[in-house]
Each structure stands twice: as structure tokens, then as C-alpha cells.
C-alpha positions as CSV (number, residue, x, y, z in Angstrom):
1,Q,-8.7,7.8,23.4
2,S,-7.6,4.3,22.6
3,R,-3.9,3.4,22.5
4,I,-4.2,2.8,18.8
5,A,-5.8,6.2,18.1
6,L,-3.1,7.8,20.2
7,L,-0.3,6.0,18.3
8,V,-1.8,6.8,15.0
9,S,-2.4,10.4,15.7
10,S,1.0,11.0,17.3
11,P,4.2,10.9,15.3
12,I,6.1,10.0,18.5
13,S,5.3,6.8,20.2
14,A,6.9,5.0,23.1
15,R,7.5,1.8,21.0
16,P,6.8,0.5,17.6
17,M,3.3,-1.0,17.2
18,N,3.1,-4.8,17.2
19,R,1.5,-6.9,14.5
20,Q,-2.1,-6.9,16.0
21,E,-2.0,-3.2,16.9
22,V,-1.0,-2.3,13.4
23,L,-3.7,-4.4,11.8
24,E,-6.3,-2.8,14.0
25,A,-5.0,0.7,13.4
26,V,-4.8,0.3,9.6
27,R,-8.5,-0.4,9.6
28,Q,-8.9,3.2,10.9
29,N,-6.0,4.9,9.2
30,N,-3.7,3.7,6.4
31,S,-0.8,5.6,7.7
32,A,-0.7,3.4,10.8
33,L,1.8,1.1,9.1
34,Q,4.4,3.8,9.4
35,Y,4.5,3.2,13.2
36,A,5.3,-0.5,12.8
37,A,8.7,-1.8,13.4
38,A,10.9,-2.2,10.3
39,P,10.7,-6.0,10.3
40,L,6.9,-5.8,10.1
41,K,7.1,-3.4,7.2
42,A,9.3,-5.9,5.4
43,D,7.2,-9.0,6.3
44,R,5.5,-10.0,3.1
45,Q,2.6,-11.9,4.6
46,F,1.9,-9.2,7.1
47,V,2.0,-6.4,4.6
48,L,-0.2,-8.4,2.2
49,E,-2.7,-8.7,5.0
50,V,-2.5,-4.9,5.6
51,V,-2.9,-3.8,2.0
52,R,-5.9,-6.1,1.7
53,Q,-7.5,-3.9,4.4
54,N,-6.2,-0.6,3.0
55,G,-4.3,-0.5,-0.2
56,C,-2.9,3.0,0.5
57,A,-0.8,1.4,3.3
58,L,1.6,0.3,0.4
59,Y,3.2,3.7,0.8
60,Y,4.8,2.6,4.1
61,A,5.8,-0.9,3.0
62,A,9.5,-1.7,2.6
63,D,10.7,-0.9,-0.9
64,P,11.3,-4.5,-2.0
65,L,7.6,-5.3,-1.3
66,K,6.6,-2.4,-3.7
67,A,8.2,-4.6,-6.4
68,D,6.1,-7.7,-5.4
69,R,3.5,-8.1,-8.1
70,E,1.0,-10.1,-6.1
71,L,1.2,-7.7,-3.2
72,V,0.9,-4.6,-5.3
73,L,-2.0,-6.1,-7.2
74,E,-3.8,-6.7,-3.9
75,A,-3.1,-3.1,-2.9
76,V,-4.4,-1.8,-6.2
77,R,-7.5,-3.9,-6.0
78,Q,-8.3,-2.3,-2.7
79,A,-7.3,1.2,-3.7
80,W,-6.4,2.2,-7.3
81,V,-4.2,5.1,-6.0
82,A,-1.7,2.5,-4.6
83,L,-0.4,2.2,-8.2
84,Q,1.6,5.4,-7.6
85,W,3.7,3.6,-4.9
86,A,4.5,0.5,-7.0
87,A,8.0,-0.1,-8.2
88,S,8.6,1.3,-11.7
89,P,8.5,-2.1,-13.6
90,L,5.1,-2.8,-12.2
91,K,3.8,0.5,-13.5
92,A,4.4,-1.0,-16.9
93,D,2.4,-4.2,-16.1
94,R,-0.7,-4.1,-18.2
95,E,-3.0,-6.2,-15.9
96,L,-2.0,-4.2,-12.9
97,V,-2.6,-0.8,-14.5
98,L,-5.9,-2.0,-16.0
99,E,-7.1,-3.0,-12.6
100,A,-6.4,0.5,-11.3
101,V,-7.8,2.2,-14.4
102,R,-11.1,0.2,-14.1
103,Q,-11.6,1.8,-10.7
104,N,-10.6,5.3,-11.7
105,G,-9.3,6.6,-15.0
106,R,-6.9,8.9,-13.2
107,A,-4.8,5.9,-12.4
108,L,-3.4,6.1,-15.9
109,S,-1.3,9.1,-14.7
110,F,0.7,6.6,-12.6
111,A,1.3,4.2,-15.4
112,A,4.6,3.8,-17.4
113,D,4.6,6.0,-20.5
114,P,4.2,3.1,-23.0
115,L,1.0,2.1,-21.4
116,K,-0.3,5.7,-21.3
117,A,0.0,5.7,-25.1
118,D,-1.6,2.3,-25.6
119,R,-5.1,2.6,-26.8
120,E,-6.1,-0.9,-25.8
């Protein structure tokens, strides 16, 4: 097995994955971001690159990045289900929610209540 596959499949690794290892691993498994060092999980440019490859990786991003509209929109464009990990204010963002709902109507279940009742 490759080092990346071993790191992704094992919850215990010898060291946090570096930037390039995480990018490669995320292509294979969105949970690979969890093995990145905390500074990488909080690095906006890095996480933006990661969620463009796999929107579900938003789950492992640092919390402040889950409130970053541009970053969350990119994640949702890649995977509608990423809406569930967005910060609460973004779940009330009409454009962001519509982007997710266009991909799959079930995304509405993650939207803020006022948008769930909105017939537009």
C-alpha cells in the first residue's frame, strides 16, 4: 500500500500529513483532511483547494472556515451535502442553499428554517 493509503486508512499515523500528501489523499478519500496538521486545516487557501477537489472535506476544516462564504460555496458546488457542515448563518444564505438544492433537493433539510418555508 502507498503511504497515503496507509495514513488515510489508519487513525494513528506517525506524523501529520503535509500539504501535498493531504491534497493527494483527498482525491481518494475526503476524510484525509482529518490527518492534516491543525495549521493546514485552518489555512484558507489550502482548504479552498481541498474542497474544490472534494466538498465533503469541509467537515474536517477549522470551524472559522466553515463560516467563510466563498469557501463553503466552493464546497457545496463540489458536493451539495457539504451544506450540512456550513456555519449556521450560511445555511440561511439563499444563493448557497439554492446551489445545493439544484444538485439534490434533500439539501433543503440542511437549510435554515426560513428558507425551508420559502416557496421561491
